[in-house]
DODRENSE-359746 format. One record per residue (C-alpha): chain; x, y, z; residue number from 0. Coordinates in steps of 0.02 Angstrom, whole numbers, plus 50000, padded with zeros to 5 digits. Layout:
N
chaine=A xx=X yy=Y zz=Z num=NUM
...
END
This chain:
320
chaine=A xx=50005 yy=52289 zz=47271 num=0
chaine=A xx=50028 yy=52164 zz=47129 num=1
chaine=A xx=50152 yy=52260 zz=47022 num=2
chaine=A xx=50240 yy=52370 zz=47150 num=3
chaine=A xx=50362 yy=52490 zz=47066 num=4
chaine=A xx=50362 yy=52380 zz=46910 num=5
chaine=A xx=50192 yy=52447 zz=46856 num=6
chaine=A xx=50135 yy=52610 zz=46777 num=7
chaine=A xx=50077 yy=52696 zz=46937 num=8
chaine=A xx=50182 yy=52845 zz=46990 num=9
chaine=A xx=50172 yy=52943 zz=47151 num=10
chaine=A xx=50088 yy=52889 zz=47312 num=11
chaine=A xx=49912 yy=52830 zz=47348 num=12
chaine=A xx=49839 yy=52928 zz=47495 num=13
chaine=A xx=49755 yy=52820 zz=47627 num=14
chaine=A xx=49633 yy=52873 zz=47761 num=15
chaine=A xx=49717 yy=52771 zz=47898 num=16
chaine=A xx=49883 yy=52750 zz=47987 num=17
chaine=A xx=49972 yy=52706 zz=47825 num=18
chaine=A xx=49947 yy=52886 zz=47768 num=19
chaine=A xx=50013 yy=52855 zz=47592 num=20
chaine=A xx=50066 yy=52698 zz=47500 num=21
chaine=A xx=50221 yy=52703 zz=47392 num=22
chaine=A xx=50229 yy=52572 zz=47254 num=23
chaine=A xx=50409 yy=52537 zz=47303 num=24
chaine=A xx=50347 yy=52478 zz=47474 num=25
chaine=A xx=50217 yy=52359 zz=47404 num=26
chaine=A xx=50234 yy=52172 zz=47380 num=27
chaine=A xx=50278 yy=52129 zz=47200 num=28
chaine=A xx=50188 yy=51972 zz=47143 num=29
chaine=A xx=50225 yy=51865 zz=46992 num=30
chaine=A xx=50097 yy=51820 zz=46859 num=31
chaine=A xx=50047 yy=51660 zz=46948 num=32
chaine=A xx=50004 yy=51757 zz=47104 num=33
chaine=A xx=50156 yy=51703 zz=47204 num=34
chaine=A xx=50268 yy=51826 zz=47292 num=35
chaine=A xx=50437 yy=51860 zz=47211 num=36
chaine=A xx=50598 yy=51808 zz=47297 num=37
chaine=A xx=50636 yy=51986 zz=47353 num=38
chaine=A xx=50465 yy=51997 zz=47438 num=39
chaine=A xx=50459 yy=52187 zz=47437 num=40
chaine=A xx=50533 yy=52321 zz=47331 num=41
chaine=A xx=50681 yy=52413 zz=47402 num=42
chaine=A xx=50637 yy=52535 zz=47539 num=43
chaine=A xx=50603 yy=52710 zz=47481 num=44
chaine=A xx=50732 yy=52843 zz=47515 num=45
chaine=A xx=50702 yy=52967 zz=47653 num=46
chaine=A xx=50651 yy=53129 zz=47567 num=47
chaine=A xx=50610 yy=53220 zz=47728 num=48
chaine=A xx=50789 yy=53280 zz=47744 num=49
chaine=A xx=50770 yy=53381 zz=47586 num=50
chaine=A xx=50877 yy=53267 zz=47477 num=51
chaine=A xx=50817 yy=53170 zz=47326 num=52
chaine=A xx=50827 yy=52980 zz=47316 num=53
chaine=A xx=50967 yy=52908 zz=47212 num=54
chaine=A xx=50846 yy=52814 zz=47100 num=55
chaine=A xx=50661 yy=52815 zz=47069 num=56
chaine=A xx=50653 yy=53004 zz=47088 num=57
chaine=A xx=50537 yy=53012 zz=46939 num=58
chaine=A xx=50406 yy=52929 zz=47049 num=59
chaine=A xx=50389 yy=53089 zz=47152 num=60
chaine=A xx=50246 yy=53182 zz=47072 num=61
chaine=A xx=50209 yy=53297 zz=47219 num=62
chaine=A xx=50282 yy=53472 zz=47232 num=63
chaine=A xx=50317 yy=53590 zz=47375 num=64
chaine=A xx=50185 yy=53728 zz=47368 num=65
chaine=A xx=50318 yy=53858 zz=47406 num=66
chaine=A xx=50470 yy=53817 zz=47298 num=67
chaine=A xx=50393 yy=53688 zz=47179 num=68
chaine=A xx=50535 yy=53565 zz=47210 num=69
chaine=A xx=50486 yy=53379 zz=47204 num=70
chaine=A xx=50419 yy=53328 zz=47373 num=71
chaine=A xx=50288 yy=53202 zz=47427 num=72
chaine=A xx=50303 yy=53174 zz=47616 num=73
chaine=A xx=50130 yy=53199 zz=47692 num=74
chaine=A xx=50126 yy=53249 zz=47875 num=75
chaine=A xx=49989 yy=53295 zz=47997 num=76
chaine=A xx=50103 yy=53435 zz=48057 num=77
chaine=A xx=50087 yy=53529 zz=47893 num=78
chaine=A xx=49914 yy=53600 zz=47866 num=79
chaine=A xx=49846 yy=53760 zz=47791 num=80
chaine=A xx=49818 yy=53891 zz=47924 num=81
chaine=A xx=49653 yy=53942 zz=47840 num=82
chaine=A xx=49565 yy=53779 zz=47799 num=83
chaine=A xx=49678 yy=53650 zz=47885 num=84
chaine=A xx=49698 yy=53550 zz=47726 num=85
chaine=A xx=49857 yy=53448 zz=47716 num=86
chaine=A xx=49991 yy=53537 zz=47616 num=87
chaine=A xx=50156 yy=53481 zz=47541 num=88
chaine=A xx=50294 yy=53593 zz=47606 num=89
chaine=A xx=50476 yy=53538 zz=47603 num=90
chaine=A xx=50580 yy=53554 zz=47763 num=91
chaine=A xx=50683 yy=53701 zz=47697 num=92
chaine=A xx=50528 yy=53804 zz=47661 num=93
chaine=A xx=50441 yy=53747 zz=47820 num=94
chaine=A xx=50586 yy=53813 zz=47924 num=95
chaine=A xx=50560 yy=53987 zz=47850 num=96
chaine=A xx=50373 yy=53997 zz=47880 num=97
chaine=A xx=50275 yy=54015 zz=48040 num=98
chaine=A xx=50111 yy=53966 zz=47958 num=99
chaine=A xx=50071 yy=53872 zz=47798 num=100
chaine=A xx=49947 yy=53906 zz=47658 num=101
chaine=A xx=49878 yy=53785 zz=47529 num=102
chaine=A xx=49868 yy=53826 zz=47343 num=103
chaine=A xx=49686 yy=53879 zz=47361 num=104
chaine=A xx=49735 yy=54010 zz=47490 num=105
chaine=A xx=49904 yy=54058 zz=47417 num=106
chaine=A xx=49842 yy=54236 zz=47387 num=107
chaine=A xx=49810 yy=54252 zz=47574 num=108
chaine=A xx=49986 yy=54208 zz=47634 num=109
chaine=A xx=50034 yy=54390 zz=47666 num=110
chaine=A xx=49880 yy=54439 zz=47765 num=111
chaine=A xx=49793 yy=54289 zz=47844 num=112
chaine=A xx=49874 yy=54217 zz=48000 num=113
chaine=A xx=49797 yy=54121 zz=48144 num=114
chaine=A xx=49922 yy=54181 zz=48273 num=115
chaine=A xx=49945 yy=54369 zz=48281 num=116
chaine=A xx=50058 yy=54391 zz=48432 num=117
chaine=A xx=50216 yy=54417 zz=48327 num=118
chaine=A xx=50149 yy=54563 zz=48225 num=119
chaine=A xx=50161 yy=54748 zz=48263 num=120
chaine=A xx=50016 yy=54868 zz=48247 num=121
chaine=A xx=50082 yy=54931 zz=48079 num=122
chaine=A xx=50099 yy=54755 zz=48012 num=123
chaine=A xx=49923 yy=54712 zz=48067 num=124
chaine=A xx=49856 yy=54871 zz=47987 num=125
chaine=A xx=49935 yy=54818 zz=47823 num=126
chaine=A xx=49855 yy=54646 zz=47840 num=127
chaine=A xx=49688 yy=54729 zz=47874 num=128
chaine=A xx=49695 yy=54827 zz=47711 num=129
chaine=A xx=49736 yy=54672 zz=47610 num=130
chaine=A xx=49600 yy=54569 zz=47695 num=131
chaine=A xx=49469 yy=54700 zz=47654 num=132
chaine=A xx=49528 yy=54706 zz=47474 num=133
chaine=A xx=49513 yy=54517 zz=47460 num=134
chaine=A xx=49338 yy=54518 zz=47535 num=135
chaine=A xx=49275 yy=54664 zz=47431 num=136
chaine=A xx=49342 yy=54583 zz=47274 num=137
chaine=A xx=49230 yy=54432 zz=47296 num=138
chaine=A xx=49078 yy=54479 zz=47193 num=139
chaine=A xx=48937 yy=54447 zz=47186 num=140
chaine=A xx=48929 yy=54429 zz=47376 num=141
chaine=A xx=48793 yy=54297 zz=47366 num=142
chaine=A xx=48911 yy=54184 zz=47269 num=143
chaine=A xx=49051 yy=54191 zz=47398 num=144
chaine=A xx=48960 yy=54190 zz=47565 num=145
chaine=A xx=49073 yy=54068 zz=47656 num=146
chaine=A xx=49236 yy=54144 zz=47594 num=147
chaine=A xx=49178 yy=54321 zz=47634 num=148
chaine=A xx=49125 yy=54264 zz=47807 num=149
chaine=A xx=49296 yy=54187 zz=47838 num=150
chaine=A xx=49382 yy=54348 zz=47787 num=151
chaine=A xx=49261 yy=54453 zz=47891 num=152
chaine=A xx=49299 yy=54351 zz=48046 num=153
chaine=A xx=49485 yy=54375 zz=48017 num=154
chaine=A xx=49459 yy=54562 zz=47992 num=155
chaine=A xx=49369 yy=54572 zz=48160 num=156
chaine=A xx=49508 yy=54472 zz=48241 num=157
chaine=A xx=49644 yy=54586 zz=48173 num=158
chaine=A xx=49548 yy=54743 zz=48224 num=159
chaine=A xx=49531 yy=54679 zz=48403 num=160
chaine=A xx=49715 yy=54641 zz=48411 num=161
chaine=A xx=49760 yy=54815 zz=48348 num=162
chaine=A xx=49649 yy=54895 zz=48480 num=163
chaine=A xx=49726 yy=54786 zz=48615 num=164
chaine=A xx=49901 yy=54840 zz=48561 num=165
chaine=A xx=49852 yy=55023 zz=48554 num=166
chaine=A xx=49781 yy=55017 zz=48730 num=167
chaine=A xx=49930 yy=54923 zz=48798 num=168
chaine=A xx=49828 yy=54770 zz=48844 num=169
chaine=A xx=49947 yy=54653 zz=48751 num=170
chaine=A xx=50126 yy=54659 zz=48691 num=171
chaine=A xx=50209 yy=54607 zz=48529 num=172
chaine=A xx=50300 yy=54440 zz=48551 num=173
chaine=A xx=50425 yy=54431 zz=48410 num=174
chaine=A xx=50506 yy=54276 zz=48485 num=175
chaine=A xx=50343 yy=54185 zz=48519 num=176
chaine=A xx=50359 yy=53998 zz=48485 num=177
chaine=A xx=50270 yy=53921 zz=48338 num=178
chaine=A xx=50099 yy=53851 zz=48377 num=179
chaine=A xx=50003 yy=53701 zz=48316 num=180
chaine=A xx=49859 yy=53752 zz=48204 num=181
chaine=A xx=49753 yy=53608 zz=48269 num=182
chaine=A xx=49767 yy=53619 zz=48459 num=183
chaine=A xx=49839 yy=53797 zz=48468 num=184
chaine=A xx=49976 yy=53742 zz=48588 num=185
chaine=A xx=50158 yy=53798 zz=48573 num=186
chaine=A xx=50290 yy=53683 zz=48499 num=187
chaine=A xx=50365 yy=53640 zz=48668 num=188
chaine=A xx=50198 yy=53561 zz=48715 num=189
chaine=A xx=50130 yy=53491 zz=48552 num=190
chaine=A xx=50220 yy=53385 zz=48422 num=191
chaine=A xx=50112 yy=53457 zz=48281 num=192
chaine=A xx=50029 yy=53289 zz=48250 num=193
chaine=A xx=49896 yy=53290 zz=48383 num=194
chaine=A xx=49743 yy=53253 zz=48278 num=195
chaine=A xx=49662 yy=53103 zz=48196 num=196
chaine=A xx=49768 yy=52948 zz=48168 num=197
chaine=A xx=49928 yy=53051 zz=48165 num=198
chaine=A xx=49943 yy=53048 zz=48355 num=199
chaine=A xx=49915 yy=52859 zz=48354 num=200
chaine=A xx=50024 yy=52809 zz=48208 num=201
chaine=A xx=50178 yy=52910 zz=48254 num=202
chaine=A xx=50188 yy=52968 zz=48074 num=203
chaine=A xx=50233 yy=53151 zz=48068 num=204
chaine=A xx=50368 yy=53278 zz=48041 num=205
chaine=A xx=50533 yy=53193 zz=48083 num=206
chaine=A xx=50624 yy=53353 zz=48042 num=207
chaine=A xx=50530 yy=53447 zz=48178 num=208
chaine=A xx=50559 yy=53305 zz=48302 num=209
chaine=A xx=50745 yy=53306 zz=48266 num=210
chaine=A xx=50760 yy=53493 zz=48293 num=211
chaine=A xx=50667 yy=53485 zz=48458 num=212
chaine=A xx=50781 yy=53346 zz=48518 num=213
chaine=A xx=50934 yy=53448 zz=48473 num=214
chaine=A xx=50861 yy=53600 zz=48562 num=215
chaine=A xx=50824 yy=53499 zz=48719 num=216
chaine=A xx=50997 yy=53420 zz=48718 num=217
chaine=A xx=51080 yy=53591 zz=48704 num=218
chaine=A xx=50972 yy=53677 zz=48834 num=219
chaine=A xx=51056 yy=53729 zz=48995 num=220
chaine=A xx=50979 yy=53776 zz=49163 num=221
chaine=A xx=50799 yy=53794 zz=49106 num=222
chaine=A xx=50808 yy=53639 zz=48997 num=223
chaine=A xx=50700 yy=53487 zz=49016 num=224
chaine=A xx=50755 yy=53360 zz=49142 num=225
chaine=A xx=50777 yy=53192 zz=49055 num=226
chaine=A xx=50694 yy=53104 zz=49202 num=227
chaine=A xx=50542 yy=53216 zz=49187 num=228
chaine=A xx=50500 yy=53142 zz=49017 num=229
chaine=A xx=50474 yy=52970 zz=49091 num=230
chaine=A xx=50346 yy=53032 zz=49218 num=231
chaine=A xx=50191 yy=52923 zz=49228 num=232
chaine=A xx=50025 yy=52980 zz=49161 num=233
chaine=A xx=49879 yy=53057 zz=49252 num=234
chaine=A xx=49816 yy=53021 zz=49425 num=235
chaine=A xx=49658 yy=52918 zz=49429 num=236
chaine=A xx=49494 yy=53005 zz=49399 num=237
chaine=A xx=49325 yy=52923 zz=49416 num=238
chaine=A xx=49170 yy=52929 zz=49309 num=239
chaine=A xx=49046 yy=53045 zz=49392 num=240
chaine=A xx=49177 yy=53167 zz=49458 num=241
chaine=A xx=49133 yy=53351 zz=49444 num=242
chaine=A xx=49259 yy=53458 zz=49349 num=243
chaine=A xx=49289 yy=53637 zz=49295 num=244
chaine=A xx=49411 yy=53721 zz=49175 num=245
chaine=A xx=49588 yy=53682 zz=49231 num=246
chaine=A xx=49760 yy=53764 zz=49225 num=247
chaine=A xx=49795 yy=53713 zz=49044 num=248
chaine=A xx=49627 yy=53764 zz=48972 num=249
chaine=A xx=49669 yy=53840 zz=48802 num=250
chaine=A xx=49542 yy=53975 zz=48759 num=251
chaine=A xx=49598 yy=53981 zz=48577 num=252
chaine=A xx=49544 yy=53801 zz=48556 num=253
chaine=A xx=49411 yy=53774 zz=48690 num=254
chaine=A xx=49334 yy=53947 zz=48706 num=255
chaine=A xx=49326 yy=54064 zz=48857 num=256
chaine=A xx=49323 yy=53984 zz=49029 num=257
chaine=A xx=49168 yy=54084 zz=49069 num=258
chaine=A xx=49073 yy=53988 zz=48935 num=259
chaine=A xx=49068 yy=53833 zz=49046 num=260
chaine=A xx=49045 yy=53809 zz=49232 num=261
chaine=A xx=49033 yy=53634 zz=49305 num=262
chaine=A xx=49041 yy=53472 zz=49209 num=263
chaine=A xx=49033 yy=53288 zz=49247 num=264
chaine=A xx=49155 yy=53154 zz=49189 num=265
chaine=A xx=49057 yy=53024 zz=49091 num=266
chaine=A xx=49204 yy=52922 zz=49025 num=267
chaine=A xx=49390 yy=52901 zz=49053 num=268
chaine=A xx=49486 yy=52874 zz=48891 num=269
chaine=A xx=49658 yy=52868 zz=48812 num=270
chaine=A xx=49720 yy=53024 zz=48722 num=271
chaine=A xx=49825 yy=52923 zz=48602 num=272
chaine=A xx=49833 yy=52739 zz=48558 num=273
chaine=A xx=49903 yy=52680 zz=48724 num=274
chaine=A xx=49812 yy=52609 zz=48873 num=275
chaine=A xx=49843 yy=52756 zz=48991 num=276
chaine=A xx=49689 yy=52845 zz=49054 num=277
chaine=A xx=49749 yy=53019 zz=49011 num=278
chaine=A xx=49593 yy=53106 zz=48949 num=279
chaine=A xx=49412 yy=53121 zz=49001 num=280
chaine=A xx=49244 yy=53146 zz=48916 num=281
chaine=A xx=49149 yy=53285 zz=49003 num=282
chaine=A xx=48966 yy=53330 zz=48992 num=283
chaine=A xx=48940 yy=53510 zz=49045 num=284
chaine=A xx=48790 yy=53572 zz=49143 num=285
chaine=A xx=48653 yy=53657 zz=49044 num=286
chaine=A xx=48707 yy=53830 zz=49101 num=287
chaine=A xx=48875 yy=53809 zz=49010 num=288
chaine=A xx=48919 yy=53812 zz=48827 num=289
chaine=A xx=48880 yy=53628 zz=48807 num=290
chaine=A xx=48706 yy=53585 zz=48866 num=291
chaine=A xx=48667 yy=53422 zz=48954 num=292
chaine=A xx=48595 yy=53352 zz=48792 num=293
chaine=A xx=48751 yy=53390 zz=48690 num=294
chaine=A xx=48888 yy=53267 zz=48648 num=295
chaine=A xx=49021 yy=53251 zz=48784 num=296
chaine=A xx=49184 yy=53341 zz=48745 num=297
chaine=A xx=49358 yy=53266 zz=48762 num=298
chaine=A xx=49489 yy=53350 zz=48873 num=299
chaine=A xx=49666 yy=53309 zz=48925 num=300
chaine=A xx=49689 yy=53238 zz=49099 num=301
chaine=A xx=49874 yy=53213 zz=49126 num=302
chaine=A xx=49934 yy=53200 zz=48946 num=303
chaine=A xx=50124 yy=53219 zz=48950 num=304
chaine=A xx=50179 yy=53362 zz=48838 num=305
chaine=A xx=50342 yy=53368 zz=48742 num=306
chaine=A xx=50422 yy=53467 zz=48882 num=307
chaine=A xx=50380 yy=53328 zz=49006 num=308
chaine=A xx=50241 yy=53422 zz=49096 num=309
chaine=A xx=50070 yy=53346 zz=49126 num=310
chaine=A xx=49929 yy=53443 zz=49044 num=311
chaine=A xx=49758 yy=53463 zz=49125 num=312
chaine=A xx=49621 yy=53549 zz=49026 num=313
chaine=A xx=49501 yy=53520 zz=49170 num=314
chaine=A xx=49523 yy=53494 zz=49356 num=315
chaine=A xx=49418 yy=53402 zz=49483 num=316
chaine=A xx=49311 yy=53503 zz=49602 num=317
chaine=A xx=49341 yy=53459 zz=49783 num=318
chaine=A xx=49184 yy=53404 zz=49872 num=319
END
């Protein structure tokens, strides 16, 4: 903060708040007597999210895309490893080619470990299954890799269930399935891929993804999103003490099967993001559900407006 881009620090300093990462070029440059220089701040940093390099100061970019190794340092809550959900640096060009991302630690898993399996055929899943088993069996001694082996074993079970479902005709391959958010499991027309932590409050995220969605919405015809729909107000009022049950937008990938809960009680009305709208509720489930009466209340959407303009309700009120 004292030396700005005049000092020896290169790169960005990661912050655990809405600032995300501090670039020396954005910091106030102070003189030796502690007074601020005439220019106040260093020149604004160039936008590297469009895949182009800044005209000057490019040597300050010390980060690299995990896929192509090109200089890149834009951190976004929309880019996380599909295995561990660690933040990863992936440039826009590479991100456009990939449905799911993998960090350096799980780079060897990128051909066989995927959270969303709906786009794969039975043959493709069988190939993944072989590679997953090879990875698991190669972790020896087993006692020294318990957590990693358990993660791979869970994925093996998941792939096997999907193969059986395909073989019995219970599900179909969806080659054109939309990309999904690794955090909330929702499709890209509903989630902006920055739905967790301070990302949803700060508005800091993947501008490249936002731009593409806007272009898609502008070009859509017939089934497109009505512009007026996006300005729809938030949820109807709900009172503390109301009884609720799983609603129409209950996502079993994220929240578990509906049968795991029965009736819950609203104990608090909150805001899903940083605004003042009461668009989510804290629910305490009865003891016969997944969350006992002594467990911490869980947060659910109650009228959160998705990117397609539709209100989302994880739970719904039970009529008396």
